[in-house]
C-alpha positions as CSV (number, residue, x, y, z in Angstrom):
1,M,28.8,-44.7,36.4
2,T,25.7,-43.3,36.9
3,P,24.2,-41.0,34.3
4,Q,24.8,-38.1,36.4
5,E,28.6,-39.2,36.9
6,L,29.0,-39.5,33.2
7,V,27.7,-35.9,32.9
8,E,30.1,-34.4,35.7
9,R,33.1,-36.2,34.3
10,G,32.7,-35.6,30.7
11,L,31.9,-31.9,31.5
12,A,35.2,-31.8,33.6
13,L,37.2,-33.5,30.2
14,L,35.9,-30.3,28.6
15,G,38.3,-28.3,30.4
16,S,38.2,-24.8,29.3
17,D,36.0,-25.5,26.3
18,R,32.3,-24.8,26.3
19,G,30.1,-28.0,25.7
20,T,27.3,-30.1,26.5
21,I,27.0,-33.6,27.8
22,R,23.8,-35.8,27.3
23,V,23.3,-39.2,28.7
24,E,20.1,-41.0,27.6
25,Q,19.0,-44.3,28.9
26,V,16.1,-46.2,27.3
27,T,14.5,-49.5,28.4
28,S,11.9,-51.0,25.8
29,A,9.7,-53.9,26.0
30,N,8.0,-55.1,22.8
31,L,5.7,-58.1,21.6
32,R,4.9,-59.0,17.8
33,W,2.6,-61.3,16.3
34,A,2.1,-62.6,12.8
35,N,-0.5,-65.2,11.2
36,S,-2.5,-64.8,14.6
37,S,0.8,-66.2,16.4
38,L,3.0,-64.7,18.9
39,T,6.3,-64.5,17.2
40,T,8.9,-62.6,19.3
41,N,8.9,-60.6,22.7
42,G,12.0,-58.7,23.9
43,L,13.1,-56.4,26.7
44,M,16.0,-53.9,25.6
45,E,18.1,-51.7,27.5
46,G,20.8,-49.2,26.4
47,Q,22.8,-46.3,27.2
48,Q,24.2,-43.7,24.9
49,V,26.5,-40.5,26.0
50,H,26.3,-37.5,23.5
51,V,29.1,-35.0,23.6
52,A,29.3,-31.6,22.1
53,V,32.3,-29.6,22.3
54,H,32.9,-25.7,21.1
55,P,36.4,-24.6,21.5
56,T,37.7,-21.2,20.8
57,L,39.0,-21.0,17.2
58,D,40.3,-17.9,15.6
59,G,37.3,-16.3,14.1
60,G,34.7,-17.7,16.7
61,L,33.8,-20.9,18.3
62,G,34.0,-24.3,16.9
63,A,31.5,-27.3,17.0
64,G,32.1,-30.7,17.1
65,S,29.9,-33.7,18.4
66,A,30.3,-37.4,19.2
67,G,28.1,-40.2,20.6
68,A,28.6,-43.7,21.6
69,V,28.0,-46.3,24.4
70,V,30.5,-45.6,27.2
71,G,31.6,-47.9,29.8
72,T,34.6,-46.7,31.4
73,V,36.3,-43.1,32.1
74,D,39.0,-43.8,29.3
75,E,36.0,-44.5,26.9
76,L,34.4,-41.2,28.1
77,A,37.7,-39.3,27.4
78,G,38.0,-40.9,24.0
79,L,34.5,-39.9,23.1
80,V,35.4,-36.2,24.4
81,E,38.5,-36.0,22.2
82,R,36.7,-37.5,19.2
83,A,34.3,-34.5,19.5
84,R,37.0,-32.1,20.1
85,S,38.9,-33.2,17.1
86,A,35.7,-32.7,14.8
87,A,35.4,-29.3,16.3
88,L,39.0,-28.1,15.7
89,G,38.9,-29.4,12.1
90,S,35.5,-27.8,11.1
91,G,36.3,-24.3,11.4
92,P,34.1,-21.7,13.3
93,A,30.7,-22.7,13.6
94,P,28.1,-20.1,11.7
95,D,25.6,-20.9,14.6
96,A,27.8,-20.1,17.5
97,A,25.6,-18.2,20.2
98,D,26.1,-17.3,23.8
99,P,25.5,-20.2,26.3
100,I,22.0,-20.6,27.6
101,P,22.1,-19.3,31.2
102,A,22.0,-21.5,33.9
103,R,18.5,-22.2,35.9
104,P,17.9,-24.4,38.8
105,A,18.6,-28.0,38.3
106,S,15.7,-30.3,37.7
107,P,14.2,-31.5,41.1
108,D,14.7,-35.1,40.2
109,W,18.1,-34.5,38.9
110,D,19.6,-37.1,41.4
111,D,16.9,-40.0,40.5
112,P,18.1,-42.9,38.7
113,P,16.6,-43.7,35.3
114,V,13.1,-44.9,35.1
115,G,12.8,-48.2,33.2
116,T,10.1,-50.5,31.9
117,D,9.3,-54.3,32.2
118,P,7.1,-57.2,30.3
119,G,4.3,-56.2,32.6
120,A,3.9,-52.9,30.9
121,L,2.4,-55.3,28.0
122,A,0.0,-57.0,30.0
123,A,-3.1,-55.4,28.5
124,V,-1.7,-56.2,24.9
125,S,-1.4,-59.9,25.9
126,A,-4.8,-60.2,27.6
127,L,-6.3,-58.6,24.3
128,L,-4.5,-61.0,22.1
129,G,-5.9,-63.9,24.0
130,E,-9.1,-62.9,23.2
131,V,-8.9,-62.2,19.5
132,L,-6.2,-64.4,18.0
133,G,-8.5,-67.5,18.2
134,D,-10.7,-66.1,15.4
135,P,-10.4,-68.2,12.6
136,S,-11.9,-65.9,9.9
137,I,-9.1,-63.3,10.5
138,S,-5.4,-63.5,10.4
139,Y,-3.9,-60.8,12.8
140,Y,-0.3,-59.1,12.7
141,G,0.7,-56.5,14.8
142,Y,3.3,-54.9,17.2
143,A,3.4,-53.4,20.6
144,E,5.9,-51.6,22.5
145,H,6.3,-49.7,25.6
146,S,9.6,-47.6,26.3
147,V,10.9,-45.2,28.7
148,A,13.9,-42.8,28.0
149,T,15.4,-40.9,30.9
150,T,17.7,-38.1,29.5
151,Y,20.1,-36.1,31.7
152,L,21.7,-32.8,30.1
153,G,24.5,-30.8,31.6
154,T,26.2,-27.8,30.2
155,T,29.5,-26.0,30.9
156,A,27.2,-22.8,31.7
157,G,25.6,-24.8,34.6
158,L,22.6,-26.3,33.5
159,R,21.4,-29.6,35.0
160,L,18.2,-31.0,33.2
161,R,16.5,-34.1,33.4
162,H,13.4,-35.5,31.3
163,V,11.6,-38.8,31.7
164,Q,9.8,-39.8,28.4
165,P,7.3,-42.7,28.4
166,A,6.0,-43.9,24.9
167,A,3.5,-46.7,24.1
168,R,2.5,-48.0,20.7
169,F,0.1,-50.6,19.4
170,E,-0.7,-51.8,15.8
171,L,-3.2,-54.4,14.9
172,C,-3.5,-55.5,11.2
173,G,-6.2,-58.0,10.0
174,K,-6.2,-60.2,6.8
175,S,-8.9,-62.0,5.2
176,A,-8.7,-65.7,4.0
177,G,-6.5,-65.5,0.9
178,R,-5.0,-62.2,2.0
179,T,-7.3,-60.1,-0.5
180,R,-8.5,-57.7,2.1
181,S,-6.6,-55.9,4.6
182,A,-7.5,-53.4,7.7
183,W,-5.4,-51.7,10.3
184,A,-6.0,-49.8,13.8
185,G,-3.3,-47.9,15.4
186,R,-3.0,-46.7,19.2
187,A,-0.5,-44.3,20.6
188,G,0.0,-42.9,24.3
189,R,2.3,-42.7,27.2
190,D,1.0,-46.1,28.9
191,L,-0.5,-49.1,27.1
192,A,-2.8,-49.8,30.2
193,A,-4.3,-46.3,29.5
194,V,-4.8,-46.7,25.8
195,D,-8.2,-47.7,24.2
196,L,-7.0,-51.0,22.9
197,A,-10.1,-52.8,23.3
198,S,-11.8,-51.0,20.4
199,A,-8.9,-51.9,17.8
200,P,-10.1,-55.4,16.9
201,D,-13.8,-54.2,15.9
202,E,-12.4,-51.3,14.0
203,V,-10.5,-53.9,12.0
204,R,-13.5,-56.2,11.5
205,R,-15.5,-53.2,10.5
206,G,-13.0,-52.6,8.1
207,L,-12.8,-56.0,6.5
208,E,-16.5,-56.0,6.3
209,A,-16.7,-53.1,4.3
210,Q,-13.9,-54.2,1.9
211,A,-16.2,-57.2,0.9
212,H,-17.7,-55.1,-1.7
213,R,-15.5,-53.8,-4.5
214,V,-16.4,-50.3,-6.3
215,E,-14.5,-49.0,-9.2
216,V,-13.2,-45.7,-8.9
217,G,-10.3,-44.5,-11.4
218,P,-7.3,-42.3,-10.1
219,G,-7.5,-38.6,-10.4
220,R,-8.2,-35.7,-8.2
221,Q,-10.8,-36.9,-5.5
222,R,-12.5,-35.5,-2.4
223,V,-10.7,-37.5,0.4
224,V,-11.4,-38.0,4.4
225,L,-8.0,-38.4,5.7
226,S,-8.1,-40.5,9.1
227,P,-6.2,-38.8,12.1
228,S,-3.4,-41.1,11.4
229,A,-3.1,-40.3,7.8
230,A,-3.5,-36.6,8.3
231,A,-0.8,-36.5,11.1
232,D,1.5,-38.5,8.7
233,L,1.4,-35.7,6.2
234,L,1.4,-32.6,8.8
235,I,4.3,-33.9,10.6
236,Y,6.2,-34.3,7.5
237,L,5.3,-30.6,6.8
238,L,6.6,-29.5,10.6
239,W,9.9,-31.4,9.9
240,S,10.1,-29.3,6.6
241,A,9.5,-25.8,8.4
242,G,12.8,-25.0,9.2
243,A,13.5,-21.4,9.3
244,R,16.9,-21.9,8.0
245,D,15.8,-23.6,4.8
246,A,13.1,-21.1,4.1
247,A,15.6,-18.1,4.7
248,E,17.8,-19.5,2.2
249,G,15.1,-20.3,-0.3
250,R,15.2,-24.0,-0.3
251,S,11.6,-24.7,1.0
252,A,8.1,-24.4,0.5
253,F,8.2,-21.7,3.1
254,A,10.3,-19.4,1.1
255,R,8.9,-16.7,-0.7
256,P,10.0,-16.7,-4.2
257,E,11.0,-13.2,-4.3
258,G,13.2,-13.8,-1.1
259,G,12.3,-14.1,2.6
260,V,10.1,-16.5,4.3
261,R,6.4,-16.9,4.3
262,V,5.2,-16.4,8.0
263,G,2.3,-14.2,8.1
264,E,0.8,-15.5,4.7
265,R,-2.6,-17.5,4.8
266,L,-2.2,-21.3,4.0
267,S,-5.9,-22.2,4.4
268,G,-9.2,-20.5,3.9
269,E,-10.2,-22.5,6.6
270,P,-9.3,-21.4,10.4
271,F,-6.7,-24.7,10.2
272,W,-4.4,-24.8,13.3
273,L,-1.2,-26.6,13.7
274,R,0.9,-26.1,17.5
275,S,3.0,-27.8,19.5
276,D,3.2,-27.8,23.3
277,P,5.6,-29.9,25.7
278,V,2.9,-29.9,28.3
279,A,0.0,-31.0,26.1
280,L,-2.2,-33.5,28.3
281,G,-1.0,-37.2,27.1
282,L,1.5,-35.5,24.7
283,E,3.8,-34.5,27.1
284,C,7.5,-34.2,25.9
285,P,10.7,-32.5,26.8
286,D,10.4,-28.8,27.8
287,H,14.1,-27.9,26.7
288,V,16.2,-28.4,23.8
289,Q,18.5,-31.6,23.8
290,D,20.4,-31.1,20.7
291,T,24.1,-31.7,20.7
292,A,24.6,-31.4,17.1
293,S,23.3,-28.7,14.7
294,S,20.9,-29.5,11.8
295,A,18.4,-27.7,9.6
296,L,15.9,-27.8,12.6
297,G,18.1,-27.0,15.6
298,S,21.7,-25.9,17.0
299,A,24.0,-27.6,19.5
300,F,24.6,-24.2,21.0
301,D,21.0,-23.8,22.2
302,A,21.1,-26.8,24.2
303,G,18.9,-26.5,27.4
304,M,16.9,-23.5,26.0
305,P,13.2,-23.6,27.6
306,L,10.5,-24.7,24.8
307,A,7.2,-23.3,25.1
308,A,3.6,-23.8,23.5
309,T,4.3,-23.0,19.8
310,D,1.4,-21.9,16.9
311,W,3.0,-22.9,13.7
312,I,-0.5,-22.0,12.0
313,A,-3.1,-20.4,13.4
314,E,-6.5,-19.1,11.7
315,G,-5.2,-20.6,8.6
316,H,-1.9,-18.3,8.7
317,L,1.6,-19.5,9.2
318,R,2.7,-17.9,12.4
319,A,6.2,-19.4,12.8
320,L,8.9,-21.6,11.5
321,V,11.2,-24.0,13.5
322,G,14.2,-22.1,14.2
323,S,17.2,-22.3,16.4
324,R,18.5,-18.6,17.7
325,H,21.1,-18.4,14.6
326,A,18.2,-19.8,12.1
327,A,15.4,-17.5,13.5
328,S,17.9,-14.4,12.9
329,L,18.6,-15.3,9.3
330,A,14.9,-15.4,9.0
331,G,14.2,-12.3,10.9
332,L,11.9,-14.3,13.3
333,P,11.7,-15.0,17.1
334,P,13.4,-18.1,17.9
335,T,10.8,-21.0,18.0
336,P,12.7,-24.4,18.5
337,F,11.4,-27.5,17.5
338,V,9.0,-29.2,20.1
339,D,8.6,-33.1,20.0
340,N,4.7,-33.3,19.6
341,L,2.1,-32.1,17.2
342,L,-1.6,-31.0,17.5
343,A,-4.1,-30.1,14.5
344,G,-7.5,-29.3,13.8
345,V,-9.8,-26.8,12.4
346,A,-11.6,-24.1,14.7
347,G,-15.3,-24.4,14.9
348,R,-15.3,-28.1,13.3
349,S,-16.2,-31.3,15.3
350,G,-17.2,-35.0,15.0
351,S,-15.6,-38.1,14.5
352,L,-14.2,-39.8,11.8
353,D,-17.6,-41.4,11.0
354,D,-19.3,-38.2,11.2
355,L,-17.1,-36.4,8.8
356,A,-17.4,-39.2,6.3
357,T,-21.2,-38.8,6.5
358,R,-21.0,-35.0,6.1
359,V,-18.6,-35.3,3.2
360,G,-21.6,-36.8,1.1
361,D,-19.6,-38.6,-1.9
362,G,-15.8,-39.1,-1.5
363,L,-13.2,-41.8,-0.2
364,L,-12.0,-42.4,3.1
365,V,-8.2,-43.0,3.4
366,T,-7.2,-44.9,6.6
367,C,-3.5,-44.8,6.5
368,L,-0.6,-44.0,4.4
369,W,3.0,-45.6,3.9
370,Y,6.2,-45.4,1.8
371,I,6.1,-41.7,1.8
372,R,8.9,-39.9,0.1
373,E,9.6,-36.4,-0.7
374,V,9.6,-35.4,-4.5
375,D,10.3,-31.6,-4.4
376,A,11.2,-29.6,-1.6
377,T,10.5,-26.3,-3.0
378,S,6.7,-27.4,-2.9
379,L,7.0,-30.1,-0.4
380,L,5.3,-32.6,-3.2
381,L,5.3,-35.8,-1.3
382,T,4.4,-39.2,-2.9
383,G,3.3,-42.4,-1.1
384,L,0.8,-45.2,-1.1
385,T,-2.6,-45.7,0.6
386,R,-2.8,-49.0,2.4
387,D,-5.1,-51.2,4.3
388,G,-8.5,-49.7,3.1
389,V,-9.6,-47.2,0.9
390,Y,-13.3,-46.8,1.3
391,V,-16.0,-45.5,-1.0
392,V,-18.5,-43.2,0.6
393,R,-21.7,-42.3,-1.2
394,D,-24.4,-40.1,0.2
395,G,-22.6,-40.4,3.7
396,T,-22.5,-43.8,3.8
397,I,-19.6,-46.6,3.1
398,V,-20.6,-48.8,0.4
399,G,-17.2,-50.5,-0.3
400,T,-13.7,-50.5,-1.2
401,C,-11.9,-49.3,-4.3
402,G,-8.3,-50.7,-3.5
403,N,-5.3,-48.7,-3.1
404,F,-3.5,-45.8,-4.7
405,R,-0.4,-44.0,-5.4
406,F,-1.0,-40.4,-4.2
407,N,1.3,-37.2,-5.2
408,E,0.2,-34.1,-2.8
409,S,1.8,-31.4,-0.9
410,P,0.7,-31.1,2.8
411,V,1.2,-27.2,2.3
412,A,-1.0,-27.1,-0.9
413,M,-3.7,-29.3,0.6
414,L,-4.4,-27.0,3.4
415,D,-6.1,-24.4,1.1
416,R,-8.3,-27.3,0.2
417,I,-9.7,-28.4,3.5
418,V,-13.5,-28.6,3.3
419,D,-14.4,-29.9,6.6
420,A,-12.8,-31.6,9.9
421,G,-13.4,-33.5,12.8
422,D,-12.3,-33.2,16.4
423,P,-8.5,-33.5,17.2
424,V,-7.9,-37.2,18.8
425,P,-4.7,-38.9,20.0
426,C,-3.5,-40.9,17.0
427,L,-0.5,-42.9,15.7
428,P,1.0,-41.7,12.7
429,R,1.6,-45.0,10.9
430,E,4.6,-44.1,8.4
431,W,6.6,-42.4,11.1
432,A,5.7,-44.7,14.2
433,D,9.2,-45.6,14.7
434,W,10.3,-42.0,15.0
435,F,7.1,-40.0,16.1
436,T,4.0,-41.1,18.1
437,R,2.9,-38.1,20.1
438,A,0.0,-36.6,18.0
439,E,-3.4,-35.1,18.4
440,V,-4.9,-34.8,14.9
441,A,-8.6,-34.2,13.6
442,P,-9.6,-36.1,10.6
443,L,-9.5,-33.9,7.5
444,A,-11.7,-33.8,4.4
445,I,-9.5,-32.4,1.5
446,D,-10.7,-31.8,-2.2
447,G,-8.7,-32.5,-5.0
448,F,-6.3,-34.9,-3.4
449,N,-4.4,-36.2,-6.1
450,L,-4.6,-40.1,-6.1
451,S,-2.3,-40.4,-9.1
452,T,-2.3,-44.1,-10.1
453,P,-3.7,-47.4,-8.8
454,S,-1.7,-49.6,-6.5
455,E,-1.6,-53.2,-6.4
456,A,-0.7,-53.2,-2.5
457,V,-3.4,-54.5,-0.2
């Protein structure tokens, strides 16, 4: 069955119940290398059907969801019954809402899914052919190009299609003896359009800067966060900015006395954080695709149009991620999650190197990993720096100081921004398996808590 047939047959199986059928078909080509040798490559294709059922119950509407690989009508019927059974057993859903009204179908609704192939990796293969022969550096890394085509249909008459390409490239270089390590990452929609050529030089320059060791103790430091490192912290901030959690007093965006912090100043600088489904190079779905409810979304909002949203503007919190139900709890307009992130500081510009020069004395942090939440009410996170923390003296990188564990809140750090550069496309390294659409400025932060040294390279 085609994806469109799966949608229509699934909706028919819902009978008199409200609901949504979403079919997602993904094709992915990937390439991996280690110790300067190609190790694996692959081409994967898969399809999943997701069902949401909203039967009428005493006291309201139920909500049940299920997802699986479906090959036959009988399997589709079984999937619908699993979702219906879950809905009947769960009681009335607190987030039940009117159906999203029908509008004209996507003009490409009848088109087949879009795929990719190993040719999408040709630019990576060519680059690796040039650099893997360098005997002074051992290279490791990963490249991937994927295309996800999603078909969403509802019993209210919506028929929406979205094609989402995504490209990711990571290059890590290690010195002889593996005592030094540097990383470069890139993201976009197409590897042929991504700046891959500069990555090897970025890694080489990082390794050279690490040849000189400068002792720096743990503690609160002025740091420059690369766009990748800043993006890793800011996307966690956005993932944690749910209107429902804030309204229920369970997040850093809740007021101690009750209510939410929308309207409060979070930064003395004109920092901004926004999402936009049509942002150039970061395009993402322009409608809600949820078939299950969560802290950040509602299955009852499936098909709801998405628009550009200012989460933070001029340093003030402007919105929280909210379904129609969550927004009503918080006393806010609905602002569903949009799957990209742009951030910067108005009036600030320059490259990462420019920012390091302007900061004078401090530490340049290139990337982060093992980020974990410590306390939701303050959004305190912990994690490790990785692949190069560089010491800056009088605006010049003079060496490396090793790595650290950090304990920092991305909410609190906004009020300690002292400088920023231009937003640039970047790959949030820690979250690259789930999130790649980011355009973030490098940020200079005062008092960033590097709590203890780390032996990580």
